[in-house]
N, C-alpha and C positions, 0 to 999 in steps of 0.2 A: 635379495640373494640369500639363500640358506647356507648355513655352515654344516648342515647335516648331510653327509655324503650320500646317504640313501635317498635323499630327496632331489639329487642332481640327476638330470636326464642322462641316460646312457650314451647319447650321442656326444656328450662332452667329457666322457671318461674313456680311459684305456680299456680295451678288451684283452686282458692278459691270458685268456684261455687260448689265444692264438699261439702262445708259447707252450703251455701245457694245458690240456683240456680239463684236467682235475689235479688236485694235490697228490692223489695216488700216483699219477703219472710222473710228477716231480720226484717223489720219493723212490719210485722204481728206477728212474734214471740216476738218482743220487747213489743208490746202491750199486748200480752197474759201474759208475765212475769210481766208487770206493774199491771195487774189485780190480779195476784197471790199475789204480794206484798201487794196491798191494802186489799186483803182478808185475809192476814196471821194473822192479829190481833185476829181473831176468836179463835185461839188456846190458847190465853193467859189465858182465864178463864177455859179451859178444860184440858190443858196439864197434870195436876197433878191428874186428876180424875181416871185414870185407864190405863192399858196397851194398850188398843185399842186407847185411846185418845193420849197417848204419841207416839205410833207408827204412827198415822196419822200426828201429828205435825212434827215428824222427817222426814217422807216421803216428806212433803211439804218443809221443811227446806232445806234438801239436794237436793231435786228436783229443787228448785228455783236456788240454787247455780250452779247446773249442767247446767241449761239452760242459766244462765248468762255467764258462761264460754264460751259456744258456741257463744253467741253474741259477747263477747269480742274478741274471736279469729278472727272472721270475720272482725270486725272493725279494730283491731290492726294490723293484718297481711296486710290488704289492705293499711293502713296508712304507715306502715314501708317501703313498697317498693316504695312509692312516697309521701313523706311528704308535697309536694306542693299541694296535693289534699285536700282542706280544709274540704270537706264533710266527709272524713274518720276520720279526727281529731275530728270533731264535733260528729261523731258517737261514737268514742272511749270515748269522754268526757261524752256523755249521758249514756253509759254503766257504766262508773265510778260512775256517779250520781245514777244510778240504784242500784249499790252495796251499796252505802251509805244509800239510802232509805231502802233497805232491812235490813241492819244491825241495823238501827234505829227501824224498825218495829218488828224485831226478837230479840230484846235485852233480852227478858224474857226467851228464850229457855235454855241457859246454866245455868242461876241462878235457874230456875225451876227444871231442872234435878239434879242440885247440892243439892237442898233442900230436895229432897226425901230421906227418911231414907234408910240405907243399907238393912234392913229387907224387906221394901216395894219393892225395886228394885228386890231383890231375888225372892220374891213371884210373881212379875209380869213376870219375866223370866220363872218361872215354869208354870204360867197360860197361857202364850203366847210364846211358843218356837220360833216363827218367829221373835218376838221382839229381843230375845237374839241372834238368828242366824244372823240377819241383822245388828243390831245396838249395840251389847254388847261392842265392841271395842270403838265405838264412845262415848257411854255413859260413859265408863271408862275414856276416855280422858277428857271429860267435868268435871267429878267428881274429877279428880286429882286436879283441881283448887279450890276445895271447901274451903281450908284454906285462899284463896286469893280473894274470891268473896266479893262483897259489897252488900249493901241492894238493893232492887228493884229500888229505886229511884237513888241510887248511880250508879248502872249498866246502867240505862237508860241515866243518865247524861254522863257517860263515853262513851257510844255508840254515843251520839250526839257530844261530843267533839272530837271523832275520826276523824270526817270530817275536823277538823281544825288543826290536828296534822301534823307534818313534815314540818312546815313552814321554819325552818332553813335550812333543806336539800334542799328544793325547791329553796330558795333564793340563796344558794351556787351554785346550778346547773345553774341557769340563769346567775348569776354574772360571773361564771367561763367560761361558754360556749358561752355566748353572749356579755357581756359588757366589760370584761377586755381586755386590749390590751398590749401585751408583748414587742412590738418593733421589730426591724429587725436586721438581721446579714448578712454577706456575706457567701454564700455557697462555695462548693469546686471549683466552676468555677468563683468565684468572683461576682456572681450575688446577688443582694440584695433581701432577702426573709423575709417575716414576720414570726416570731415565734408564734406558737399557741400551746396550750396544746395538741391538736390532732396530730401535726407533731413533737413534741418535741423528742419523743423516736427515730424516724427515724434519726433525726439529731444527737442524742447521739450515734447512731450506726455507724456514719461516720468513715471512716478510716483516715480522716484528723483531727488531734488533735486540730488544731486551731478552726475548725468548732464546734467540741464537746464543747470545753471550752467556746466559744462565746455563743452557745445555752444555756449552763448551767448557765452562769453568767447573761445572758439577762433574762431568764425565772425567776430566783429566785430573781433578783433585783426588778422585778415588783411585785412578790408575797410579798416581804419584805415591799414594799410600802403600801400594804393593810393588813399587819399583824394584826392590831387591828380589822379590819372588819372581817377577817377570824376567829380570836379568839372569837369574839362576836358570830358569827354563830355557832362555835363549842361548846362554852359554853352553848348557847341556846338549841342546840340539845341534849347535854348530860344532861342538867338540866331538860328538858322535860321528858326524860326517867327516870331519877332518882326520879323525883317527882311521876310519875306513879308507879314506883317500890315501893316507900314508901307508897303511898296510898293503895296499894294492900298488904302491910305487908310482902313483900319479904325481906330476909336478906340484899340483895344488888342487884345491877343491873346485875352482872354476873350470880348470882344464878337464877334470873328471866329469863334471856335469855336462859340459857341452860336447864332450867326446861321445856321450850316449846318443846325441843327435847328429853325429857325423859332421860337426863343425868345430871351429877353433875359437879361442878367446878373442880373436880379431873381430868377429861379428859383434860380440858383447861390447868390446872396448870402442869400436867404431860408433855404435849406437850412442854410448855415453858422451863421447867426444863431440859428435855431430850435434846432439841436442844441446849440450852445454855451449857450443859455439853459436847457437841460435836462440838463446834464452831471451833476447830482446823482443822476439815476437810474443813470448808469453808475458813479458812485462807490459807490453802494449795492451794485451787482453785485460790484465789486472787494472791498468789505468782506466780502460773503458768501463770496467765493472764498477770501479770506485765512483766514476762520474755519474753513471746511470743509477746507482743506488743512492746517490746524493749524500755521501759521507765524506768528511774531511780526510780521513785516513782509512784505508782498507785493512781491517784486522783479520786474523785467522778465522774468526767466526762470521766473516762477511763473504767468504769464498763461495759458499754453496747456493744461496738464494737465486732463483731465476730473475733475470732482468726483463723478461717478457712473460707475463702470467695470464694475460687476458684471453689467449687463444687456446688454452689447454682444455679443450672440450671433451666430453665423454664419448667413447667409442663402444659399439657392441662388438662381441667376438666375431660375428659374421662380417662386420665391416673390416676388422683386422685381417681376416682371411682374404677378403677381396683385395685389400690394399697390398698384402703380401704377394698375392698372385699377380696383381697388376705390375708390381715391381719385377716379378720373375718372368714376365713375358719377354724381356730382353734376351733371355737364354733360349727360348723356344723349345720345340721338340721334346726330347726325353726328359729334360729337367722340369719344364713347366707341367707336362702331363703327369709325371710321377708325383710331383709335389701337390698338384691339384687333387689327385686321387688320395694321397696320404692325408691331406687336411680335411677332405670332404667325405671320403668313403671308407678309408681303412683304419680310422681311429688312431692316428699317430699322436694326438694331443690329449692330455688330461688338463682341462681348461681352468676350472674355477677353484678357489681356495675352499677348504672345508676343515672342520675341526680335526686336528691331528695330522694334517697334511704338511709335508716338508715345505719350508719357505723357499723363495727364490725361483729359479728356472734353470733348466738344463736340457740337453739332448743326450739320450743314452741308446742302448741297444747293442746287439752282437750280430755275428755273421748269420745266425739262424733265427733272428727276430726282425721285426720292423724297427725303424728308428722311432724311439719314443721321446716325445717332448713333454716335459712337465712345465706347466704355467701356474701362476696364481693371478689370473686375469681379473682386474678390477675396472678396466675401461679407460685407462689413461693412455696418452700418447706413448709413454714409456712401455706400456704393455704391448702396444702395436709393434713398436720397434723391437721388443724382445722376441715376439713371434717371428719376425723376419730374421732376426739374429739366429735363433735356434733352428729355424728352417734351413739356414745356411749350413749349420753343423750337420743336420740330418741328411741333406742332399750330398754333402761331402762324404758322409758315411755310406749313403746309398751307392754312389758311384765307386767308392773304394771297394766296397764289398761285392758289387756286381761284376766288376772287371778285374778282380784279383782272386787268387786262391785264398782260402781262409787264413793261412798263416802269413799272408802278405797284404791283408785287407785293412789293417788299422794304420792310419796315418799318424805320424809322431806329433807330440805336443808342440814341437817347434812350429808347425804349420797349422795347428788346430784352430786358431782364431782368425785365420785368413778369410775363409769362405763366409763365416758368420758376419765379419766386419764389412766385407764387400756388400752383403745384402743390406746392412744398416745404411751404408753410404748411398747405395742405389735407391733405397726407400726414401731417404731425405731428398735426393735429387728429383725423384718422381713426384713427390709431394710439392716441391718447389715449383715444378712445372705447372701443377694444378692450382697453386695458391691464388686466391682471388683478392687478397688484400696485402698491404705492406705489413700489417700486424702478423698475419699468418707467416709471411716470409721471414720476419724477424724472429718469430718463435722457432721456426725450423733452423735458421742460421744459429740461433742461440744453442739449440740442442746439439748442433754440429760442433760448435766451439767447445761446449762442455765435454763432448766425446773425445776430442783431440787433447784437451787439457788433462782429462782424467786418465786417458789410456796411453798417449804418447809421452807427455811430459811427466806426469805423476809416477807412472810405472818406471820410467827411466830414473827418476829420483830414487825410488825404492831400490832399483837395480844397483845404483852406485853405492847406496848404504850397505846393501847386502854384500857386495864385493869387498867393501872395506872391512866389515866386521869379520868375514872369513879370513882375510889377510892378517888381521890383528891376532886372531887365535892361532893361526899358523906360525906367527912370530913368537908365540908363547904368552901372549897377553890373556888376562882373564876379563871377560866382558862383565864389568860391574855396571850398576845402574848409572853411576856418574859418567863413566866412559861412554856408554850408549846414548845417554841423554845429550851429552855435550856434542858428540859427533853428529847425531841426528839433527840437532838444532843448527849446527853449522851448515849442513847440506840444505836444510829447509830455507835458510836465509839466502843461499845462493840461488835456489830455484824460484823463489818468490820475488827476489830483487830488492833494490834499495827503497822503493816507494810503498812497500807493504809492511805493516807492523807485524813482526813475527813474535806474537805473544809467547811468554816463557813456557806456558803450559804445553805448547805444541812439541816441546822436547820429548814428551811422553808418548807421542803418537805411535811410535814403533811398536808399543805394547799391544795395540789393538789391531795389528795387521797380521792375520794368520798366515799369509803367503810367505812370510820370512821363514817359515818352517818347511817350505816346499822345495828347497834345494835349487836355487837359481831358476825360478820359474817366472818371476814377474817380468823380466826383460822380454819374454816372448809376446806379451801383450803389445809392447811397443814396436817390436819388429813386425808383428802381424798387421797392426794398423798401418804401418808404413808400406808394407807390401800391398795391403788392400787398397790404400789410396792410389798407389801407382797403377794397380790393376784397373780400377774404375776410370782413371785418367786415360789409359790405353784403350779401354772399351769405347769411350767417347771419341777418341781420335781415330781409331782403326776399324771400329764396327764389327761386323759379323766374323771376318777372318780371325780377329783377335779373340772374340768370345769362344770360338771353337778351340783355340789354344788353351783358354782358361778351363774349359770343360775337360780337356785332356789332362790338365794339372789335377783336377778333381778325381780323375780316374787312377792316379798313380799309386795311391795307398802307400805301402812301405816297399814297393817293388824297386824303388831307387832311393837315394838319399834325399832328405828334405830340401837341401839346397839345389840338387839336380831337378827335383820335381818342380820347384819354383821357376827354374830356368826354362822349363817347358812353356811357362807363361811369360817368358822374357823378364823375369825378376831376378836380379843378382844382389843379394843382401850384403855381399862383401863390398859393394859400391856405395859410398856415402850418399850418392845422388838419390837413391831410393828413399832414404830418410829425409834428405833435403826437400824432395818433392812433396812428402807428406807435410813437412813444416810449411812449405809454400802454400799448400792447400789450406792449412790453418790460417796463414797470413791473409790469404784472399777472402776467407770466410769472415775474419775480423773486419777487413776493409769493407766488404759488402754490408755487414751489419752497421758499421759506423755511418756509411752513406745513407742508409735507410733511417737510422736514428736521427741524423742531422736533418734529413728531409722532413721527418715527422716531429721534430723537436721533442 
């Protein structure tokens, strides 16, 4: 496999000319959007004069966003496949500036819509049904924030300050990814290798305990040396958010965050409470891992290595596609046909790694583009699972965009990981059905256990820590390294239980988690895997009638609240049973694995 992008066959690369045929077309559209933004201020004096004026302002408002997203997709997708090409980095930066200019020029839209009396809005909907048909949902979403809106001058100032926000997160990213050096260790072959945050987990998965321990102690020794720096960045990020929350008169930061997703802190707190009440299932998993690794005590550096390694065979990309489509047959019809064409004919996937390509994987795209999946496919089972996962995102996006107007076609982050996780779980079940040996079954069960451990339990642990540190700052505390280390260590001990050795270095782990800068995001991984596990269970129990309900959920976009869209698929996340069912799935997986392990000694 070459790392030279020019040597990779075109069938394994995106064809971004489907967005803009030439760069000249990109810049032409860019110029037209610039003109739209310069001209947008004309709506400021007229937006509140009548239904026609409001309709025109919203048309331009959402129309400009739609066109900017298309510009962004072209620049960002080109940049991500070869970050050494500076012109695409510059293009991406210019589109980012364009967004900031637009938000500054359009600062008055939401405050104006919010100021209109309820009676006036109702009358305008009656007088102009098209306004209600097209924008009623969006107007409602803007007006939800009425209690938290500032004066015109205040909103204008907040829009201008937005361009300068996120400094702590950006500094952390640059410092962690570019500047910090962690030192070196000896690998399994005695070769001296440099530890980086990017290669840390592979070393932690080593079957050589010496290597795992060396990687663990080396990484966290370096983090500990910069504990005060990381604490200052974390304190700055949390303080920035809590100040904004206070300025807008929210009760607290957690309430402000979940309000954007049309939910209450009850969902967040129910997750933490339910998981904490069922930690015995996680303790049982760690007991199993300790036994199968053959160690007297399970340490923090023993958590990652696989306990079934013999069956991790190589896969071709073509095999990964066929396995993903085999899984997707359960959906039938439009889902299967669209995904098949996307993967085989329409160039949805940029498959292989190359020099300069962004690491990891994602699904992207906008209303006016195909769904684009970025992979760095190396032929592992994890790569196959990643394709199924990202295909879930892409099909969710496809249905949302196909069955909604542009301004209601993006589903919220609260449900973003549901469809992708459903696909992962279905793929595991499909492969279990085909498994020809106990070793293969144990490998798949182990992958499933790791998925639940890392997504349901670990992300809930993060969510509890995040909730606590925001509460500390809101009470006037300063997040020092000592406070953060002590509190994180306390939570880790709770989640790992009395029979796991919580090495003191793990107190620094919060420093390497970038998601703590994403404003209460991590809990959504846990709620989404809970919803996904419940959906898969219902698919098996109810068959085709339920699958049709699930497809209807995928079609919701943002045309209704995320909680209401999940209820289309009979999922109610305010009910602890959804989370309990996911934990029960984890329990049953551990039980199956133990039975096979005992059978095969």
